N, C-alpha and C positions, 0 to 999 in steps of 0.2 A: 416408308411411303404408304404401305397398306394400312398401318395403324392410323394414319391421319384420315384415310377414307372411312375407316370403321368407327371413328370417334363420334360422329353425329348419330349413328345407329346405336352405339353404346349409351349415349346420353338419353335418347328417347326411351330405350328399353329400361334404363335405370330409373327414369322418372315413372314409368309404368310400375316397376317393382316397388318403388316407394309408395305409390298410390295403393297398391295391393296390401301393404302392411298397415295402412292407416285405419284407425277406428273412425267411423263416420260420426259427425256431430249429430246431436239429438234431432235437430230440425231436418237434417238430411235423411236420417234413419226413418223418421216418420214419413217423409215424402216418398222415399223408396218403397216403403211398405204400402202406402196408400196407392201409389201408382200400380204396384203389382196387383192390388185388390181391384183396381178399376180397369185393368187391361181389356176386359171383354165388354165393359159398359160403354155406352155413348158418352162422349165428353161434353161438358156444359159449354154452350155456345159463347156466352159473353166473355168468360175469362180467356177462351181460345182466341177470340177476336182481338182482345187487348194485347195478348201475348204476341200475336202475329203483327199487330200494328207497331209494336215496340222492338221487335226482334232485330231490325236493322241497326238500332242504337246499340244493342248488346253486341252485335257482330263488330261494329266499328270500335267499340271500347276494347273488345278482346284482341282485335287485330292491331290496335295501337299499343297494346301491352297493358295488362292489368297490374295493379300494385301487388307486391308479394303477399299482402294481407287479404287478397280476394281470390276467389276461384269461381269459374263459370261452370254451371251444370245445365243440361238441357233435358227436357222430357221429350222423347221422340219415339216414333214407331219404326223399329228397325228389325232386321232379321237377326234373331238370336242364335245361340250356338247350335240349335237344331234346325236352322234355316226356316224358322217360322216367324211371321211378323208378330212383334210383341211391343207393347208400350213399356218403356224403361227410362230410368234416369241415367244420364251419361255425364261423366266428368270429361270436359273438353280438353283435348291436348293440342290439336291444330285445327285451324279454320282457314282454308285457302280458297278464295272464290266462293263457290257454293258447295265445296267438298269439306267434310268434317271427319275428324278422327278423334276417338275418345275411348273411354273405359266404361263399360256397363257396370253400374253399381248394384250390388245385391246385399240385402240385409239378412244375414244368416244368424246362426246362434252366436257366432263371434262378432257379428256386425262388421265384418271385414269384406273387402272386395276380393273376389277370387276369379274374376273373369278375364278374358282376353280382350285386346283392343277391338273396336268395331269402326268401320268406315261407312259413312252414309252421306246423303245429300241434304241440303238445307230444307228442302221441301218436306222432309220427314219430321221436322221439328214442330212440336205443339206448344211448348212453353220453355221459359228460361228462368234461371235463378243465379243471381250473382250473390254469393255468400262471402261475407267478410269474417275474419277471425274473431272479431268482437261480437259476433252474433247478428249484426245488421244484415238485412237481405233486401235485394232489389228484384223486381220481377216476381216470379213464383205465383202467377195469377191463378193457376189451377190449385196449387197448395193452399192459398189464402181462401179460395172459394170452398174447398173441401173442409178446411178448418172451421170456417163460419158455419157451414152446413152441420158439422158435428156438434158445435156449440149450441146451435138452435135446436137440434134434435135432443140434446141432453137437458134442455131447460124444462122445468116443471110447468105444466099448463095452468 
């Protein structure tokens, strides 16, 4: 009987362990790095507005069940391991009502996640990214803005 009660906890923890061992896709590694660089900067208004406007759709799709070929990531300002507010990218595990639980992604030398789960409220979310295994992405308004900004800055005058 005790094993049956522990099974859901085991499944959640094993999914977190699987996430911790995955190498991040290039798009996600770039986003994690860019978010870390932008943590102290003011975020651009227009992409934030569009992300907030469409967040409800992302929530509904996640709660109805994403296909196994897609994963939802959020850019949110949460308390990090040192209990300091930080802008981070989070792999979403659960989203019940306005409460979320996920995994803070860090791009280190091995580009693997090594963090613990984080719980936060929906109001902390700034952007969302639905990433498909074939490379397609939906949302990611901040990432697209930053990418365009970098391309324009790299253009010769």
